[in-house]
N, C-alpha and C positions, 0 to 999 in steps of 0.2 A: 498363900498368905502374903499381904503386902509387906515389904521391907522399906522401912524409912532410913535413908543415910544422910549425914550432914557433914559439911566442911566449914571451917571459919578459920580464915587465915588473915593476919596483918602483917605487912611489910613495912620496915622502916630503915633509913640509912643510920647505921652505927659504926663509927670509926672508919668511914669511907667505903664500907661495904653494906649491901642490903641484906637485912637478916629477918628472920620470922620473930616478932615481938607478941604474936598470938597464933597459936596452932593448935586446933581442935578439929577432930575427925573421928569417924567411926565407920564400921563396917558397912558397904563394901568397899568404901573408899579407903586408900592408902597413900601417904605421901612420904618421901625420902628426906634427905639433907637439902639445903640450899647449895647450889653449886655457883662459884664465882667464875666469871667469864675473865680469863687472863688479859684479854685485849681491852675490856670494860670492867675495872674491878668493882664498880659501883652497881653493876648488873647482877642480880642474884636470880637463879633460875630453878624452878621446882616442878617435878613431875608428879602429876595426880593419877594414881592407878585405880582401876575398878577391879577389885580382886575376883569378883563374878564375872567379869568380862562382857556383861550384858545388862540391859535394863529391861525388866519384865513387867508385865500388864499390873496395873495398880501401884507401882513404885512412885514414890515422890522423893526425889533427890534435892534437897535444899542446901545451897551453898552461899557462903558470903566471903568476899575478897576484897580487902581494903589495902591501899598503899598510900603511906602517910610520911611526913618528916623527911622528904628528899628521897624517898625509896624508888628504886628502878628495878621493877619485877618483871619475870617472864613465868607464866604458869601455863603448862602444856599438859595434854593427855599422853597416855602411853601408847595410844594408838586407836584406830577406829573401833567403836563400840557398837555391839549389836543391839538393836531393840527389837525384842521378839513379841509374838502376838499369838492369840488363840481366837477362833471365832466367838464373836461377842464378848471379847476380853475388855478390861478396863483401860483407860488412858494412862500411860506412863508419862510422869511430869517431871521435868529438870527445871529448877527455880534458882536462878542466880541473882544475887546482889552485888553491884561492884561500886566501890567509892574510891576515888582518887583526888587526893588534895592538891592544892595549887602548886606545890613543890615537886610533885612525883609523877612517875610514868609506869604504865602497865601495859604488857602484852598477854592476852588471854587467848589460848588457841587449844581447846579442848579435844581437837580432833573430830573428824566426821562421826555422825550416827549413821549406822546402816539399818534402814527400814526393811524388816523381812515380812513375809505374808501375815496378815490380819493384824499387824502391829498398829496401835494408835499412839502416837507421840505428840507431846506438847512441850515446847521450849519456851520459858519466860525469863527474861532479863531486865533488870532495872539497872540504870547506868546513871551516876552522878560524878561528873569531872569538874572540879573547880577551875576557874579561870587561871590559865598558866600551867595546868596540868594537862596530861595527854593519855589516851588509852587506844590501843589498837586490839580489836575484839573480833574473833572469827566465828561465825555460826555456819554450820556446814551439814548436810545430810546427802546419803547415797541411798539410791533405790537398789534393793538386792536383785541380782540378775533373775532370780526365780520368781519375782513377782508378777502377777497377772492383774488385769482389771478387776476380776472377781475377787481376788485375794487382798486387794489394796485396802488398808485401813484408813488411815488419816494421819496428816502431819500438820502442825500448827507452830509457828514460831512469832514471838511478839518481843520486840526490843523497844523499852521505853526509856528516854533520856530526858533527865529532869536538871534543872538548876540546883544550887545549894539551897535556895529557900524553898524547894519542893515543886516551883513551877515547871510543868510540862514544856519541854522544848521540841521534842519529836517523839513520834509513836511510829515504828515501822512494823508492819504486820504481814505474815505471808501464810498462806493455806494451800495446801495440796490435797484434794480428797478423791482423785482419780489418777491412773497411769497417764503419761503424756501420750497423745494419741497421733502426733505428727511423726511421719516416716523418719527414723534414725534420729528421733528427738534426744536430747540430753538426758542423762540418768543420775546426774550427780550436781549438787547446786551448793553455792556458799555466798554468804556476804562478809566482807571484810569492813567492820566500821572503824573508822578514824575519828575519835570523839575528842573534842577540845576546841577552844576558841582560837581565832587568829591564824587559821590555816587556809583560808580562801585563796589567797594569792599563790602559795606555794601549790596546793592541791590543783588549782586551775592550769597552772603550768606543768604539773606532772601528769594530768589527765589524759594526754594523747599517748604518753609512754605506756601508761597502764592499759589503755584500750588497745594498743597496738600488740599486746600478748596474745590477742586472738590469732594474730598472724605469726609472731615469732615463735611461738610454741611448736608450729608445725602439725599440731593435732587438733581435734575436735574440741575447741574450747572457745567460749565466747565472754568478753570483759567488757563491762559498762560502768561508767562512773557518774554519781549524781551528788549534789549537795544535800544536806538535811535541813530542814526548816529551822529558822531562828538562830542560824549560826552556830547549831549544835554540833556540826562536824560534816562528814562525808561519808558515803556507802560506795563500795566497789562490788559490783554484783559479778558473779562468775558462774557460768553453766558450762558443763564438761560431759564427755561421753560416758566417762566412768570414773570411779574413785581415785585411780591412779593418776589419771590425767589432772583430776580436780587438785589434789594434793600437790602436785607440780605447779599448777597454777597459782594456788595460794601461796607457796613458797616464793614464786616469782614476784607476786604482788608484795609481799612483806620485804623482799630484797630492794624492789623499786622504791619502796616507801622509806628506806634507809637514806636516801639521798636527800630527803627533806632535812632543811637545816633551819629549824626555828630555835627558841630558847630552850626547848626540851626535843632533841632529835628523836626521830621515830626509831622503832625498834626493828631489827633485822630478823630475818628467817633463822631458823635453828642451823647450826654450822653443819 
């Protein structure tokens, strides 16, 4: 039987600290308290936990995350989440709506989804960041070591970025319907989206450093940077040999983004 889970959070700056002004969730999603970063008191961090530890066929996990009134929020997953499947099973869907106003910032890093045999998974994200705001969003998937071409289900990811008036600025879509066939092909993939206006000069200058992570990590990982249409932001693409290497690369990318200095500095990787 399908289980529908929901998460609805709104962060705001109150008394110099980012707090939850709206907090709704239901099983299997759980959240704890907002933790304050001693080095950055305005930054509030929350960990979202999946009590089941997995997404099953037919699941629809609907989430809404908003950051307003000067909030500076980091929302992270508790670890990689398995996406399970059965032969002929339904698609599991995670649908996330992100809103960041002109005074606020957000880091959304839900941790990779691990695709197991016969799993069909679809991730959809709608993002609206008002001019002056900033969001860093991570979309990551890992292919389970036991996956074979005969057992592979499907993976789809769609990230839509819109203006405040609803105008579509960018649509980034990725589809994987078979195992990579190239010898020693990457098995873990991520895109780190940097969404917000006025980042072109800083991101252009930072791109060589980000792409050099392919060499600096000393392991099998590839990093490429591209801008999104209509000034919506930038996408940092990562392909890695496995999930551990992928997580290290994502952390390195987030750390590199920290050196950006705009009106709203980028968010750093977890400490």
